[in-house]
C-alpha positions as CSV (number, residue, x, y, z in Angstrom):
1,M,74.3,74.3,8.4
2,D,74.5,74.5,12.1
3,F,76.5,71.6,12.6
4,K,76.8,72.6,16.4
5,K,73.9,70.1,16.8
6,Y,76.2,67.0,16.4
7,L,78.4,68.4,18.9
8,V,78.7,66.2,22.2
9,E,78.8,68.5,25.2
10,G,81.4,67.1,27.6
11,N,80.5,65.1,30.9
12,K,76.7,65.2,29.9
13,K,74.8,61.6,29.8
14,V,74.8,60.4,26.2
15,Q,72.3,58.1,24.8
16,L,72.6,57.3,21.7
17,Q,68.9,57.0,20.7
18,D,68.9,60.8,21.2
19,Y,70.8,61.3,17.9
20,A,69.1,60.4,14.8
21,T,70.8,58.2,12.4
22,K,69.1,60.0,9.4
23,E,66.9,63.4,9.4
24,D,65.0,65.7,7.1
25,H,67.3,68.0,6.4
26,G,65.8,69.4,3.2
27,F,68.0,68.4,0.7
28,T,67.6,65.8,-2.1
29,E,70.0,63.3,-2.9
30,D,70.6,65.2,-6.5
31,E,71.6,68.4,-4.7
32,L,73.7,67.3,-1.8
33,R,75.9,64.7,-4.6
34,D,75.9,67.4,-7.5
35,E,75.7,71.0,-5.6
36,I,75.9,71.1,-2.0
37,L,78.8,68.6,-1.5
38,P,81.3,69.9,-4.3
39,E,80.9,73.2,-3.2
40,S,82.0,72.5,0.6
41,I,84.6,70.2,-1.0
42,D,86.2,72.8,-2.9
43,K,86.0,75.6,0.1
44,L,88.1,72.6,2.1
45,K,90.3,71.9,-0.7
46,E,91.6,75.7,-0.9
47,L,92.0,76.0,3.0
48,H,94.2,72.8,3.1
49,W,96.6,73.9,0.3
50,R,96.9,76.8,2.5
51,L,97.4,75.0,5.9
52,H,99.8,72.6,3.6
53,A,101.8,75.3,2.5
54,A,101.9,77.5,5.9
55,E,103.4,73.9,7.5
56,K,102.6,75.6,11.0
57,R,99.5,73.7,12.0
58,G,97.8,70.4,11.8
59,I,94.8,68.3,12.5
60,V,94.2,65.1,13.6
61,V,90.8,63.8,12.6
62,V,89.2,60.8,14.1
63,L,86.5,58.3,12.6
64,Q,85.0,55.4,14.9
65,A,81.7,53.5,14.0
66,M,80.5,49.8,13.6
67,D,81.2,48.2,10.8
68,A,79.7,49.4,7.3
69,A,78.8,52.6,8.8
70,G,80.8,54.3,5.9
71,K,84.2,55.6,7.4
72,D,86.0,54.4,4.1
73,E,83.9,55.9,1.9
74,A,83.9,59.1,3.6
75,I,87.4,59.3,3.6
76,S,87.9,58.3,-0.1
77,Y,85.2,61.1,-0.9
78,I,86.0,64.0,1.2
79,F,89.8,63.6,1.5
80,S,90.9,62.2,-1.7
81,N,90.3,65.6,-3.1
82,L,92.9,67.1,-0.8
83,T,96.7,67.5,-1.7
84,A,98.4,64.0,-1.0
85,Q,101.5,65.7,0.0
86,G,99.5,67.1,2.8
87,L,97.2,64.1,4.1
88,K,98.2,61.5,6.1
89,T,95.8,58.3,6.7
90,A,96.2,55.5,9.0
91,S,93.9,52.8,10.4
92,F,93.9,50.6,13.3
93,Q,92.7,47.1,13.7
94,K,93.2,44.8,16.6
95,P,97.1,45.3,17.7
96,S,99.9,43.1,17.1
97,E,102.4,40.9,19.0
98,T,104.8,44.4,18.5
99,E,102.3,47.0,19.6
100,L,101.0,45.0,22.7
101,K,104.3,45.1,23.8
102,H,103.9,48.7,24.4
103,D,101.3,51.1,26.1
104,Y,98.1,51.4,24.5
105,L,98.9,54.6,22.8
106,W,102.2,53.9,21.4
107,R,100.7,52.4,18.3
108,I,98.9,55.8,17.1
109,R,102.2,57.9,17.1
110,E,103.2,56.7,13.6
111,G,99.4,57.9,12.5
112,L,99.8,61.7,13.3
113,P,100.2,64.2,10.9
114,A,103.1,66.6,10.6
115,R,102.7,70.3,10.8
116,G,100.9,71.0,7.0
117,Q,99.1,68.0,7.7
118,V,95.8,66.6,8.3
119,G,95.7,62.9,9.5
120,I,93.1,60.4,9.3
121,L,93.0,58.1,12.0
122,N,90.4,54.9,10.4
123,R,89.5,53.8,13.9
124,S,91.9,55.5,16.8
125,H,93.2,55.2,20.2
126,Y,89.5,55.0,20.8
127,E,89.9,51.2,20.4
128,E,91.1,50.6,23.7
129,V,88.3,51.6,25.3
130,I,85.9,49.9,23.5
131,A,87.0,46.5,22.2
132,P,88.1,45.7,25.4
133,K,85.4,46.4,27.0
134,V,83.2,44.5,25.5
135,H,85.2,41.7,24.9
136,K,86.8,41.8,28.3
137,D,89.6,38.8,27.9
138,Q,91.1,41.1,25.8
139,L,92.5,43.0,28.1
140,K,95.4,41.5,29.8
141,D,96.3,41.9,33.8
142,E,99.9,43.7,32.7
143,M,97.9,46.3,30.8
144,Y,97.1,48.6,33.8
145,P,98.8,48.6,37.8
146,E,98.4,45.9,39.7
147,D,95.7,47.1,42.6
148,M,93.2,48.5,39.7
149,E,90.1,46.6,39.6
150,K,89.1,46.0,35.5
151,D,86.4,48.6,35.9
152,E,88.4,51.3,37.3
153,V,90.5,51.1,34.0
154,W,88.3,53.0,32.0
155,P,87.8,56.3,33.4
156,M,91.6,56.0,33.4
157,R,92.4,55.4,29.9
158,Y,89.7,58.2,29.3
159,R,91.6,60.5,31.5
160,Q,95.2,59.8,29.3
161,I,93.0,59.9,26.2
162,K,91.9,63.4,27.2
163,D,95.5,64.5,28.6
164,F,96.8,62.8,25.1
165,E,94.3,64.9,22.7
166,Q,95.2,67.9,24.8
167,H,98.7,67.5,24.1
168,L,98.3,67.4,20.9
169,D,96.2,70.8,20.9
170,E,98.6,72.6,23.0
171,N,101.5,71.8,20.2
172,G,99.4,73.0,17.3
173,F,97.1,70.0,16.3
174,E,93.4,70.5,16.0
175,V,91.4,67.5,17.2
176,I,88.3,66.5,15.3
177,K,86.5,63.5,15.9
178,F,83.6,62.2,14.2
179,F,81.3,59.0,15.4
180,F,78.9,57.7,12.9
181,N,75.7,56.8,14.5
182,M,74.3,54.1,12.1
183,S,70.8,52.3,12.5
184,K,71.5,48.8,13.7
185,E,68.9,48.1,10.6
186,E,70.8,50.2,8.2
187,Q,74.0,47.9,9.3
188,R,71.7,44.9,8.4
189,E,71.3,46.1,4.7
190,R,74.4,47.2,4.2
191,L,75.9,43.7,5.1
192,L,73.1,41.6,3.1
193,E,74.1,44.0,0.3
194,R,78.2,43.1,0.6
195,L,77.2,39.7,0.9
196,K,75.0,39.1,-2.0
197,N,76.7,41.5,-4.6
198,P,79.7,39.8,-5.8
199,E,81.2,43.1,-6.7
200,K,81.1,44.1,-2.9
201,N,81.8,40.7,-1.4
202,W,85.9,41.7,-1.1
203,E,84.1,44.0,1.6
204,F,83.2,41.5,3.5
205,S,84.4,40.1,6.5
206,F,82.5,37.1,8.6
207,N,83.9,38.8,11.9
208,D,81.5,41.5,11.0
209,I,78.3,39.4,11.9
210,K,80.5,38.0,14.8
211,E,80.7,41.7,16.4
212,R,77.0,42.8,15.3
213,R,75.6,40.0,17.8
214,H,77.3,42.4,20.4
215,W,75.7,45.5,19.2
216,D,73.9,46.4,22.2
217,T,77.0,46.2,24.4
218,Y,78.9,48.0,21.7
219,Q,76.5,50.9,21.9
220,E,76.9,51.0,25.8
221,A,80.5,51.8,25.0
222,F,80.4,54.6,22.2
223,E,78.1,56.1,24.9
224,D,80.3,56.3,27.8
225,M,83.4,56.6,25.3
226,L,81.4,60.0,24.1
227,E,80.2,61.1,27.2
228,H,83.8,60.8,28.9
229,T,86.1,62.2,26.3
230,S,84.3,65.5,24.3
231,T,86.1,67.9,25.2
232,D,86.3,72.2,24.0
233,F,89.6,71.5,22.6
234,A,88.7,67.8,21.2
235,P,84.9,67.7,20.2
236,W,83.2,64.7,18.9
237,Y,80.5,64.9,16.5
238,V,77.7,62.5,16.1
239,L,76.6,61.9,12.5
240,P,73.6,60.7,11.2
241,A,75.0,58.3,9.2
242,D,72.3,55.8,7.6
243,D,72.5,58.8,5.4
244,E,75.5,58.8,4.0
245,L,76.0,62.1,1.5
246,Y,74.5,64.4,4.4
247,S,77.3,62.9,6.9
248,R,80.0,63.5,4.3
249,Y,78.4,67.0,4.3
250,V,78.4,67.5,8.0
251,I,82.3,66.6,8.3
252,T,83.3,68.5,5.6
253,E,81.7,71.9,6.6
254,V,83.0,71.3,10.5
255,M,86.7,70.6,9.0
256,V,86.0,74.2,6.6
257,D,84.8,75.7,10.1
258,C,88.0,74.0,11.9
259,L,90.4,75.6,9.1
260,N,89.0,79.0,9.1
261,K,89.5,79.7,12.8
262,I,92.8,78.1,12.1
263,D,93.1,81.1,9.0
264,P,96.3,79.5,7.2
265,Q,97.9,81.7,5.0
266,F,100.6,81.0,2.2
267,P,104.2,82.1,3.0
268,E,105.3,85.7,2.3
269,I,108.4,85.5,0.2
270,S,111.3,87.3,1.3
271,D,112.9,90.3,-0.4
272,E,115.9,88.3,-1.4
273,D,113.8,85.2,-2.8
274,Q,111.6,87.6,-4.6
275,E,114.7,89.1,-6.3
276,K,116.1,85.6,-7.1
277,L,112.4,85.0,-8.5
278,D,112.5,87.7,-10.6
279,E,115.5,87.1,-12.4
280,A,113.9,83.5,-12.5
281,I,111.1,85.1,-14.7
282,E,113.2,86.7,-16.8
283,E,115.7,84.2,-17.7
284,L,112.6,82.0,-18.6
285,E,110.8,84.8,-20.6
286,N,114.1,85.6,-22.6
287,E,114.9,82.0,-23.3
288,E,115.0,81.0,-26.6
289,N,112.8,78.4,-28.1
């Protein structure tokens, strides 16, 4: 797969209309579901085992999108296949009262993975350059320098976020970011399905409708975010999210590529431990039933 076509070049003007929300990739739904995705996930699973065993590097995966774009489903479909000990998932919504008393990156730290883990941020620190930009009343005076105008906050935060992600990268944690590029019509259909299907009513929030009314403003905020925060050390990938199965395939292949570059290896056993291992094998083999 040529997943690099979904990669956002840093500091290059981004217009989401230039990225497909669905494309003719040549696979049938059955092929993706029954053959291609399982094979890709198996590769990811094996590499993740090695990452977890080595405990030298970690990966931070950022998922951002409008409501109903498929983030939760991608987590369940892909990452539930990985060993639980090597996986950490965190979801970030509107900041709590306690979180608002700290800097906006403070709450993210708790969701970061340890070495040997893949950490999934279902929404993330990027909420702080999206929601407050759309709903300007969310940005309080105490959240930025006194001599700064509100419009100057966003370039400052983009720089801070890039510094934060570079810090993670330089300390052994890869950062990979996926934006689910869903069409407005597709969101409409998915929200209607949630409303009309009794088995999916629990997924629906009336706030989804409220936020949908700001669709165009959100798209502008996403474009600005992608343009100013995609870097070599923490790239953004724009997924054709109207096609859920294919988007999951892109995510999996990007993850496999990242892990192949890390090339984690199972730890080598020392001579002393090998001797103990041989003794344990001998003891068990000679044990009376």
